[in-house]
C-alpha positions in Angstrom: 86.6 -149.4 -80.6 83.3 -147.9 -81.6 81.4 -149.2 -84.6 82.0 -146.8 -87.5 78.8 -147.8 -89.3 76.7 -147.2 -86.1 78.4 -143.8 -85.7 77.6 -142.9 -89.4 74.0 -144.0 -88.9 73.7 -142.0 -85.6 75.1 -138.9 -87.3 72.6 -139.2 -90.1 69.7 -139.6 -87.7 70.9 -136.4 -85.9 71.1 -134.5 -89.2 67.6 -135.6 -90.3 66.3 -134.7 -86.8 67.9 -131.2 -86.9 66.5 -130.6 -90.5 63.0 -131.6 -89.5 63.1 -129.5 -86.3 64.5 -126.5 -88.3 61.4 -126.9 -90.5 58.9 -126.8 -87.6 58.5 -130.5 -86.8 59.3 -131.4 -83.2 61.2 -134.7 -83.6 63.9 -136.5 -81.7 66.0 -139.6 -82.0 64.4 -142.6 -80.5 66.3 -144.4 -77.7 66.7 -148.1 -78.0 64.2 -149.8 -75.7 65.0 -153.5 -76.3 61.5 -154.0 -77.8 60.5 -154.2 -81.4 62.1 -151.4 -83.5 59.6 -148.5 -84.1 61.8 -146.3 -86.3 64.7 -143.9 -85.7 62.8 -140.7 -84.9 59.8 -139.9 -82.8 57.5 -137.0 -82.8 55.6 -137.4 -86.1 52.3 -138.9 -85.0 51.5 -140.9 -88.1 54.9 -141.8 -89.3 57.7 -144.3 -88.5 60.9 -142.8 -89.9 63.9 -145.0 -90.8 67.1 -143.1 -91.5 69.6 -144.7 -93.8 73.1 -143.8 -94.8 74.5 -146.5 -97.0 76.9 -146.3 -99.9 74.8 -148.8 -101.9 71.1 -148.3 -100.9 68.9 -151.4 -100.6 65.7 -149.5 -101.5 63.3 -152.4 -101.1 64.8 -153.5 -97.8 64.7 -149.9 -96.4 61.0 -149.6 -97.3 60.1 -153.0 -95.9 61.9 -152.2 -92.7 60.1 -148.8 -92.5 56.7 -150.6 -93.0 57.5 -153.2 -90.3 58.5 -150.4 -87.9 55.3 -148.5 -88.6 53.3 -151.6 -87.8 55.4 -152.1 -84.6 54.6 -148.5 -83.6 50.9 -148.7 -84.6 51.4 -145.9 -87.1 49.8 -145.9 -90.6 52.8 -145.0 -92.6 56.5 -145.8 -92.7 59.2 -144.0 -94.8 63.0 -144.4 -95.2 65.0 -141.1 -95.4 68.0 -142.1 -97.5 71.2 -140.0 -97.5 72.5 -138.8 -100.8 76.3 -139.0 -100.8 78.1 -135.6 -100.4 74.9 -133.6 -100.5 73.0 -131.5 -98.0 70.4 -133.2 -95.8 67.6 -131.4 -97.8 68.6 -133.5 -100.8 67.9 -136.9 -99.1 65.2 -139.1 -100.7 62.1 -140.0 -98.7 61.1 -143.5 -100.0 57.9 -145.4 -99.5 56.0 -148.0 -101.5 53.1 -147.2 -103.8 50.5 -148.6 -101.3 51.8 -146.2 -98.6 51.7 -143.2 -101.0 48.2 -144.0 -102.1 47.1 -144.2 -98.5 48.6 -140.8 -97.8 46.9 -139.4 -100.9 43.5 -140.8 -99.8 44.0 -139.3 -96.4 44.9 -135.9 -97.8 41.8 -136.0 -100.1 39.5 -136.8 -97.2 40.9 -133.9 -95.2 40.7 -131.5 -98.1 37.0 -132.4 -98.6 35.9 -131.9 -95.1 33.8 -128.7 -95.2 35.0 -127.4 -91.8 37.9 -129.7 -91.3 41.5 -128.7 -90.3 42.7 -129.0 -93.9 40.2 -127.0 -96.0 43.0 -125.4 -98.1 45.7 -128.0 -97.7 45.9 -129.0 -101.4 46.3 -125.4 -102.6 
């Protein structure tokens, strides 16, 4: 008999993957490799993405797990995409710790301040 929690998690990973692809990000579900976990989705160069579908979210555990997986994948940032019950995928929450958010903000500021950089107008 298949594990219902695994099936629920796999369905959520697929939903997040479809949503991101529909919005122009080429991502796919990661296949289990037997090595250290590096997130549920691949294709975002700087992010480890952990997809979570739980009735009672364990926010701190989700963020900790995303950060560990980012480190495992040698990526600067980890986030947890947490499903909202009986809501469309677009209403999920993307959760990170303050340190991660500050790092993202600093990176965006550096890109915005590059005179001929790829992100001259990215904060407009």
